[in-house]
C-alpha positions as CSV (number, residue, x, y, z in Angstrom):
1,X,-3.9,4.6,-16.7
2,X,-7.5,3.6,-17.4
3,X,-10.8,3.5,-15.5
4,X,-10.5,1.1,-12.5
5,X,-11.6,-2.5,-12.9
6,X,-11.6,-5.3,-10.4
7,X,-8.5,-7.7,-10.3
8,X,-10.9,-10.6,-10.9
9,X,-12.1,-9.1,-14.2
10,X,-8.5,-8.4,-15.3
11,X,-7.5,-12.0,-14.5
12,X,-10.5,-13.3,-16.4
13,X,-9.7,-11.2,-19.4
14,X,-6.1,-12.4,-19.5
15,X,-7.3,-16.0,-19.3
16,X,-9.6,-15.5,-22.2
17,X,-6.8,-13.9,-24.2
18,X,-4.4,-16.8,-23.5
19,X,-7.0,-19.5,-24.4
20,X,-8.7,-18.0,-27.4
21,X,-6.2,-15.7,-29.2
22,X,-6.2,-16.4,-33.0
23,X,-4.3,-14.4,-35.7
24,X,-3.1,-14.5,-39.2
25,X,0.4,-13.1,-39.5
26,X,0.9,-14.0,-43.1
27,X,3.3,-11.5,-44.7
28,X,1.3,-9.3,-47.2
29,X,2.5,-8.2,-50.6
30,X,2.3,-4.5,-51.7
31,X,0.3,-2.4,-52.0
32,X,-1.3,-3.2,-48.7
33,X,-4.2,-1.3,-47.1
34,X,-6.7,-1.7,-44.3
35,X,-9.5,0.8,-43.3
36,X,-11.6,-1.4,-41.0
37,X,-14.8,-0.6,-43.0
38,X,-15.8,-4.3,-43.1
39,X,-17.3,-5.3,-39.7
40,X,-16.9,-9.0,-40.5
41,X,-13.1,-8.8,-40.1
42,X,-13.2,-9.0,-36.3
43,X,-16.3,-10.7,-34.8
44,X,-15.0,-12.3,-31.6
45,X,-12.7,-11.2,-28.8
46,X,-9.0,-11.9,-29.3
47,X,-9.6,-13.2,-32.9
48,X,-7.5,-11.5,-35.6
49,X,-7.8,-14.4,-38.1
50,X,-10.0,-12.3,-40.4
51,X,-7.4,-9.6,-40.7
52,X,-4.5,-11.1,-42.7
53,X,-1.2,-9.3,-42.0
54,X,-2.2,-7.3,-38.9
55,X,-2.2,-8.5,-35.3
56,X,-2.9,-6.6,-32.2
57,X,-1.0,-7.1,-28.9
58,X,-1.9,-6.0,-25.3
59,X,1.7,-4.9,-24.6
60,X,1.4,-6.5,-21.2
61,X,5.0,-6.6,-20.2
62,X,4.3,-5.5,-16.7
63,X,8.0,-5.2,-15.7
64,X,7.3,-1.6,-14.8
65,X,4.4,0.3,-13.3
66,X,5.6,3.6,-14.9
67,X,3.1,5.7,-16.8
68,X,3.8,8.2,-19.6
69,X,6.7,6.1,-21.0
70,X,8.0,7.4,-24.3
71,X,7.2,4.6,-26.8
72,X,10.4,5.5,-28.7
73,X,12.3,3.9,-25.8
74,X,10.6,0.6,-26.2
75,X,12.6,-1.4,-28.7
76,X,12.1,-5.0,-27.4
77,X,9.1,-7.3,-27.8
78,X,7.0,-5.6,-25.1
79,X,4.4,-8.3,-24.3
80,X,3.4,-10.9,-26.8
81,X,-0.2,-11.6,-25.8
82,X,-2.5,-11.3,-28.7
83,X,-5.8,-9.5,-28.0
84,X,-8.7,-7.4,-29.2
85,X,-12.1,-6.4,-27.8
86,X,-14.5,-7.0,-30.6
87,X,-17.8,-5.3,-31.6
88,X,-17.5,-2.2,-29.5
89,X,-19.9,0.7,-30.1
90,X,-19.5,3.3,-27.4
91,X,-15.9,4.5,-27.5
92,X,-16.4,6.9,-24.7
93,X,-17.8,4.3,-22.3
94,X,-15.2,1.6,-23.2
95,X,-12.7,1.3,-20.3
96,X,-10.3,-1.6,-21.1
97,X,-6.7,-1.2,-22.2
98,X,-5.4,-2.8,-25.4
99,X,-6.6,-3.0,-29.0
100,X,-10.4,-2.8,-29.6
101,X,-12.6,-2.8,-32.6
102,X,-15.3,-0.1,-32.8
103,X,-17.7,-1.2,-35.5
104,X,-20.6,0.7,-34.0
105,X,-19.1,4.1,-35.0
106,X,-20.3,5.8,-38.2
107,X,-16.7,5.3,-39.4
108,X,-15.5,2.0,-37.9
109,X,-11.9,1.7,-36.7
110,X,-9.6,-0.3,-34.5
111,X,-8.3,1.7,-31.6
112,X,-5.9,1.4,-28.8
113,X,-5.4,2.8,-25.3
114,X,-3.1,1.9,-22.4
115,X,-3.9,0.7,-18.9
116,X,-2.3,-0.7,-15.8
117,X,-2.3,-4.1,-17.6
118,X,-1.8,-3.1,-21.2
119,X,1.4,-1.0,-20.7
120,X,2.2,-0.7,-24.4
121,X,-0.6,-1.9,-26.7
122,X,0.4,-2.1,-30.3
123,X,-0.4,-3.4,-33.8
124,X,2.1,-5.3,-35.9
125,X,1.8,-5.2,-39.7
126,X,3.4,-8.1,-41.5
127,X,4.8,-7.3,-45.0
128,X,6.5,-9.0,-47.8
129,X,8.3,-6.3,-49.7
130,X,10.3,-8.5,-52.2
131,X,10.7,-6.7,-55.5
132,X,9.8,-3.3,-53.9
133,X,11.7,-0.2,-52.9
134,X,11.0,3.3,-51.6
135,X,8.3,2.0,-49.2
136,X,5.9,4.3,-47.3
137,X,3.8,3.5,-44.2
138,X,0.8,5.7,-43.8
139,X,-2.1,5.8,-41.3
140,X,-4.5,8.2,-39.5
141,X,-4.6,8.5,-35.7
142,X,-8.2,9.4,-34.8
143,X,-9.3,10.6,-31.4
144,X,-12.5,8.7,-30.9
145,X,-12.9,9.2,-27.1
146,X,-15.4,11.8,-26.2
147,X,-14.8,11.4,-22.4
148,X,-14.5,14.2,-19.9
149,X,-10.8,14.0,-19.5
150,X,-7.9,16.0,-21.1
151,X,-5.3,13.4,-22.1
152,X,-1.9,13.2,-23.7
153,X,-1.7,10.0,-25.7
154,X,1.7,9.2,-27.3
155,X,2.2,7.0,-30.4
156,X,5.2,5.7,-32.2
157,X,6.0,3.7,-35.3
158,X,8.9,1.2,-35.7
159,X,10.2,-1.5,-38.0
160,X,12.1,-4.7,-37.8
161,X,13.3,-7.1,-40.5
162,X,12.5,-10.7,-39.3
163,X,11.0,-12.0,-36.1
164,X,13.8,-11.4,-33.7
165,X,16.0,-8.5,-32.6
166,X,15.4,-4.9,-31.6
167,X,12.8,-2.7,-33.2
168,X,14.0,0.5,-34.8
169,X,12.2,3.8,-34.6
170,X,11.0,5.2,-38.0
171,X,12.1,8.8,-38.6
172,X,9.1,11.1,-38.0
173,X,7.1,8.2,-36.5
174,X,6.6,9.7,-33.0
175,X,3.4,11.5,-32.3
176,X,3.6,13.4,-29.0
177,X,-0.2,13.6,-28.5
178,X,-2.8,12.0,-30.8
179,X,-5.5,13.2,-28.4
180,X,-7.3,16.5,-28.8
181,X,-6.2,17.2,-25.3
182,X,-9.6,18.9,-24.6
183,X,-12.2,17.2,-22.3
184,X,-15.2,16.0,-24.3
185,X,-13.6,16.7,-27.7
186,X,-13.0,13.8,-30.1
187,X,-12.6,15.1,-33.6
188,X,-8.8,15.3,-33.9
189,X,-7.2,13.3,-36.8
190,X,-3.4,13.1,-37.1
191,X,-2.3,12.0,-40.5
192,X,1.0,10.1,-40.5
193,X,3.0,9.3,-43.6
194,X,6.5,7.8,-43.2
195,X,9.0,7.0,-45.9
196,X,10.7,3.8,-44.7
197,X,14.5,3.4,-44.8
198,X,16.2,1.3,-47.4
199,X,16.6,-1.5,-45.0
200,X,12.9,-2.2,-45.5
201,X,13.3,-2.7,-49.3
202,X,13.1,-6.1,-50.9
203,X,12.4,-8.1,-47.6
204,X,10.4,-11.3,-47.3
205,X,9.6,-10.6,-43.7
206,X,9.2,-6.9,-42.8
207,X,7.4,-6.0,-39.6
208,X,5.9,-2.6,-38.8
209,X,4.8,-1.7,-35.3
210,X,2.4,1.1,-34.2
211,X,2.4,1.5,-30.4
212,X,1.0,3.7,-27.7
213,X,1.7,3.6,-23.9
214,X,-0.1,3.9,-20.6
215,X,-0.9,7.5,-20.0
216,X,-0.3,9.1,-16.6
217,X,-4.0,9.8,-16.2
218,X,-7.1,8.2,-17.8
219,X,-6.1,7.0,-21.3
220,X,-7.7,8.3,-24.5
221,X,-9.0,5.8,-27.1
222,X,-7.2,6.5,-30.4
223,X,-8.2,4.8,-33.7
224,X,-5.4,3.6,-36.0
225,X,-7.2,3.9,-39.3
226,X,-6.6,4.0,-43.1
227,X,-3.4,2.0,-42.8
228,X,-1.4,1.5,-46.0
229,X,2.0,0.3,-47.0
230,X,3.1,1.1,-50.6
231,X,6.3,0.8,-52.6
232,X,7.7,1.0,-56.1
233,X,8.9,-1.9,-58.3
234,X,12.7,-2.5,-58.2
235,X,13.8,-2.1,-61.8
236,X,15.0,-5.2,-63.6
237,X,18.7,-4.7,-64.4
238,X,19.9,-4.8,-68.0
239,X,23.0,-6.6,-69.0
240,X,24.9,-3.9,-71.0
241,X,27.9,-6.2,-71.7
242,X,25.8,-8.8,-73.4
243,X,23.9,-6.2,-75.4
244,X,27.3,-4.9,-76.6
245,X,28.3,-8.3,-77.8
246,X,25.0,-8.6,-79.8
247,X,25.6,-5.3,-81.5
248,X,29.2,-6.4,-82.4
249,X,27.9,-9.6,-84.0
250,X,25.4,-7.7,-86.1
251,X,28.0,-5.1,-87.2
252,X,30.0,-7.9,-89.0
């Protein structure tokens, strides 16, 4: 639940998202990383075209008004509206739900918080893991909201192979509270490092989703920073039978 805004402003924001949303969901090869240090990546609202392989979504399913939903229970495509609020500077004063870019901070980041409209905002990372195994997804959850509220802000990470079907929770990917939980405090960093299951190996279209949900009280803006996806090369198999024939030929 976020600071109150007028219905007209919410409607206007949704219209802008629907008309102007742009993204680049090209699957990225490994190793992949994004730390948001380049302010030229996102320069206009709802435009992710400068960030190949990452797209932010409002999570505006709106089939429920419940707050405090455990993001581990959301396994469907919970809202497909692309969106981002660009060029934000004051994280504490910012009051809109969904993804936002904070290039005015000393350490820029993209953050997310829920709202009555953005029930489950999330980032999707699009990966091509062909030829790779033993993948790891890593990122830092940064409390960047110095507001005067004590908040519990949940996060979760999931994966899916391909563009359809249910999302699967990644073991260890649930963060019960990425906020400091202390009013006025905004220094907490939660490092997340997740070995991905074998189902993610050697896939042309692997998708990774990092999600939060609308908190029961005023939401906390949490940065999703220092994102990386890494893996190891799959060894090229050797044909031992053929090699044995070669040795036999040279023996005679």
